[in-house]
C-alpha positions in Angstrom: -13.2 -24.1 -6.3 -16.9 -23.5 -5.2 -19.5 -24.3 -7.6 -21.0 -20.5 -6.9 -17.6 -19.3 -7.9 -18.4 -20.5 -11.0 -21.1 -18.3 -11.3 -20.4 -15.0 -10.3 -19.0 -12.9 -13.2 -16.9 -9.8 -13.0 -17.7 -7.2 -15.3 -15.0 -5.9 -17.9 -14.9 -2.6 -16.4 -14.0 -4.7 -12.9 -11.4 -6.9 -13.9 -10.0 -4.0 -15.5 -9.7 -1.7 -12.4 -8.5 -4.9 -10.2 -5.7 -5.5 -12.2 -5.0 -1.9 -12.2 -5.1 -2.9 -8.1 -2.7 -5.7 -8.6 -0.2 -3.9 -10.6 0.4 -1.5 -7.7 0.4 -3.8 -5.1 2.7 -5.9 -7.0 4.9 -2.1 -7.9 5.2 -1.8 -3.9 5.6 -5.5 -2.9 2.1 -6.8 -1.8 1.0 -9.7 -2.9 -1.4 -9.9 -6.3 -4.5 -10.7 -3.9 -4.4 -7.2 -1.8 -4.6 -6.0 -5.1 -7.6 -8.1 -6.0 -9.2 -8.4 -2.9 -8.9 -4.0 -2.7 -9.7 -4.1 -6.2 -13.5 -5.8 -5.9 -14.3 -3.7 -3.1 -13.5 -0.8 -4.7 -15.3 -1.6 -7.6 -18.6 -3.0 -5.1 -22.0 -0.2 -4.7 -22.7 -1.2 -0.9 -20.4 -2.8 1.5 -19.2 -5.8 0.4 -18.4 -8.8 3.3 -16.2 -11.6 3.2 -18.0 -14.3 1.7 -18.7 -12.1 -1.1 -14.8 -11.2 -2.4 -13.8 -14.9 -1.6 -16.8 -16.0 -4.1 -16.2 -12.8 -6.4 -12.4 -13.6 -6.7 -12.6 -17.6 -6.8 -9.5 -17.3 -4.2 -9.4 -18.7 -1.1 -10.9 -17.7 2.4 -7.2 -17.5 4.1 -5.9 -14.9 0.9 -9.1 -12.8 1.7 -8.3 -13.4 5.9 -4.8 -12.1 5.9 -5.6 -9.6 2.5 -8.5 -8.1 4.7 -6.1 -7.8 7.2 -3.8 -6.5 5.7 -5.9 -3.7 3.9 -7.3 -3.0 7.3 -3.8 -1.8 9.4 -3.1 0.8 6.5 -6.2 2.2 6.2 -7.2 0.9 2.6 -10.7 -0.4 3.6 -12.4 0.1 6.9 -15.8 -2.2 8.5 -19.2 -0.8 7.8 -21.9 -1.7 9.6 -25.3 -2.5 8.6 -28.1 -2.4 10.7 -29.0 -6.1 12.0 -26.2 -7.7 9.9 -23.8 -9.3 12.2 -21.0 -10.2 9.4 -18.2 -6.9 8.6 -18.7 -5.5 5.3 -16.1 -3.8 4.3 -15.9 -0.3 2.3 -13.3 1.2 0.4 -10.9 4.4 1.5 -10.9 6.6 -1.7 -8.6 9.2 -1.1 -5.0 8.7 -1.8 -4.1 10.9 1.0 -5.6 7.9 3.4 -4.1 5.2 1.2 -0.7 6.2 1.3 -0.1 7.5 4.5 -1.5 4.2 6.2 1.1 2.6 3.9 3.5 4.8 4.6 3.2 4.2 8.3 2.8 1.0 8.3 5.1 -0.2 6.4 7.7 2.4 5.2 8.4 3.7 8.0 9.2 0.8 9.9 11.6 0.1 7.4 13.2 3.6 7.9 13.1 3.8 11.2 15.2 0.6 11.7 18.2 1.4 8.6 19.6 3.7 11.1 19.9 1.5 12.5 21.2 -1.3 10.1 23.5 2.4 9.1 24.6 2.6 13.2 26.2 -0.9 13.2 27.3 -0.9 9.0 29.6 2.0 10.7 30.9 0.3 13.5 31.6 -2.7 11.3 33.6 0.6 8.9 35.5 1.1 11.3 36.7 -1.7 12.3 38.6 -1.8 8.8 42.2 -2.0 9.1 43.0 -1.3 5.8 43.0 2.3 5.2 42.0 2.3 1.4 39.1 0.5 2.2 38.0 1.6 5.4 37.9 5.0 3.2 36.0 3.2 0.3 33.2 1.5 2.5 32.9 4.9 4.6 31.8 6.6 1.8 29.6 4.1 0.5 28.2 4.4 4.1 27.8 8.7 3.5 25.5 8.0 0.0 23.6 5.9 2.3 23.3 7.6 4.8 22.6 10.8 2.4 19.9 8.9 0.7 18.2 7.9 4.0 17.8 11.8 5.2 16.5 12.5 1.4 13.7 10.2 1.8 12.8 11.5 5.6 13.0 14.9 4.0 10.9 13.6 0.7 8.0 11.5 2.5 6.4 14.8 3.8 6.6 16.5 1.0 4.8 13.4 -0.7 1.9 13.5 1.2 1.7 17.0 0.7 1.5 16.8 -2.8 -0.8 14.2 -2.5 -3.4 16.6 -0.3 -2.8 19.4 -3.1 -3.5 16.6 -6.2 -6.8 15.9 -3.7 -7.9 19.1 -3.1 -7.3 20.3 -6.6 -9.3 17.3 -8.4 -12.7 18.7 -5.9 -12.0 22.2 -8.0 -12.1 22.0 -11.9 -9.2 22.1 -13.5 -7.5 25.0 -15.2 -9.3 26.5 -18.5 -5.9 25.4 -19.9 -5.4 21.9 -18.8 -9.2 21.9 -20.9 
């Protein structure tokens, strides 16, 4: 670990927020470093550069590079131009709707689309089962998977709509009965 990384300390509130993002990343199957990187960018009062992220988190340059690539791809961080500065600086996306949309577009939607092809291939395998009882059982299980997939496809737009409403609601004062 570089000596400079040892001299940088995170404030207790930053550690707690970063921990929250690490847990969230874990829930959706992303590496710990993704949560750490997003957390440190999120906590930063000013745009933060690559070296500052490495230093603040004391993690490898490779992890930061890959993490920033992923976070940029899903729209969780973006580069921020600073006049006269040649290195990229990053700021966090603060819109939950945009974060979820980016994750769904980049991570979830391709899996959902490829699952449709896999289910069709499984259908061919089920049709080839000679014994009627096993074929019926396999067909029933396949139909359940198809139902699940159809429900997820219907649920995604609803989730995004709800997130849009949550964002709009958070900009207003809560109703009196919630306080």
